[in-house]
C-alpha positions in Angstrom: -20.7 8.8 31.3 -16.9 8.6 30.7 -15.5 5.1 30.4 -11.8 4.6 30.9 -10.1 1.5 29.7 -6.4 0.8 30.5 -5.7 -2.8 29.6 -4.4 -4.0 26.2 -7.1 -5.6 24.1 -4.5 -8.4 23.5 -4.4 -9.1 27.3 -8.0 -8.6 28.6 -11.5 -8.3 27.3 -12.1 -5.0 29.1 -12.6 -2.9 26.0 -15.2 -5.3 24.5 -17.0 -5.4 27.8 -17.0 -1.6 27.9 -18.4 -1.4 24.4 -21.1 -4.0 25.2 -22.3 -2.2 28.3 -21.8 1.5 27.6 -24.8 3.6 26.5 -24.8 5.3 23.1 -23.4 8.8 23.4 -20.9 7.9 26.1 -17.3 9.0 26.0 -14.6 6.3 26.0 -11.0 7.1 26.8 -8.3 4.6 26.1 -5.3 4.9 28.4 -2.1 3.0 29.1 -1.9 -0.2 27.0 -5.5 0.1 25.8 -4.3 2.7 23.2 -3.2 -0.2 21.1 -6.8 -0.9 20.2 -7.0 2.5 18.4 -4.3 1.6 15.8 -5.4 1.7 12.2 -5.0 -1.7 10.5 -5.1 -3.7 13.7 -7.4 -6.6 14.2 -9.5 -4.3 16.5 -10.3 -1.8 13.8 -13.7 -3.3 12.8 -14.9 -3.3 16.5 -13.5 0.2 17.0 -15.1 1.5 13.8 -18.4 0.1 15.0 -18.0 1.6 18.4 -17.3 5.0 16.9 -20.8 5.0 15.5 -22.1 4.9 19.1 -19.5 6.5 21.2 -16.9 9.3 21.2 -13.5 7.5 21.5 -10.4 9.2 22.8 -6.9 8.2 23.5 -4.5 9.8 26.0 -1.7 11.4 23.9 1.0 10.8 26.6 0.3 7.1 26.5 0.6 7.1 22.7 3.9 8.9 22.9 5.2 6.5 25.7 4.6 3.6 23.3 6.1 5.3 20.2 2.7 5.6 18.5 2.0 8.7 16.3 -1.5 10.1 16.4 -1.5 9.8 12.6 -1.6 6.0 13.0 -5.0 6.1 14.7 -8.3 4.8 13.3 -10.1 7.7 11.7 -12.5 9.3 14.3 -10.4 8.4 17.3 -9.2 11.6 18.9 -6.0 12.1 21.0 -6.3 14.3 24.1 -3.7 15.6 26.5 -4.1 15.5 30.3 -6.1 18.7 30.2 -8.5 17.0 27.7 -8.7 14.1 30.1 -9.8 16.5 32.9 -12.3 18.2 30.5 -13.8 14.8 29.8 -14.1 13.9 33.5 -15.7 17.3 34.3 -18.1 17.0 31.3 -19.3 13.6 32.5 -21.1 13.2 35.8 -19.8 9.6 36.3 -16.5 7.9 35.4 -16.5 4.1 35.0 -13.0 2.4 34.9 -12.7 -0.9 33.1 -9.6 -2.7 34.5 
């Protein structure tokens, strides 16, 4: 299953809810303001590192760029994908769950 999260972890608890309910092996894609959770050195790094042991975590590159974030600033193991990569994730997974 592909889980998409779009809210900032500073604003809502959507990301934690996603991590609590997603099955191991799921793909998680952070879009829009949720990309802030993937920044190395942030207060979310411990939870993200723990999640990376259970899920594949991606961020949408365009949303990083729109916020002035370089992909080199991401937590190790988080992968940036372009729109084509987003489509590939949606095709690979039979279900998409959006966490708003």
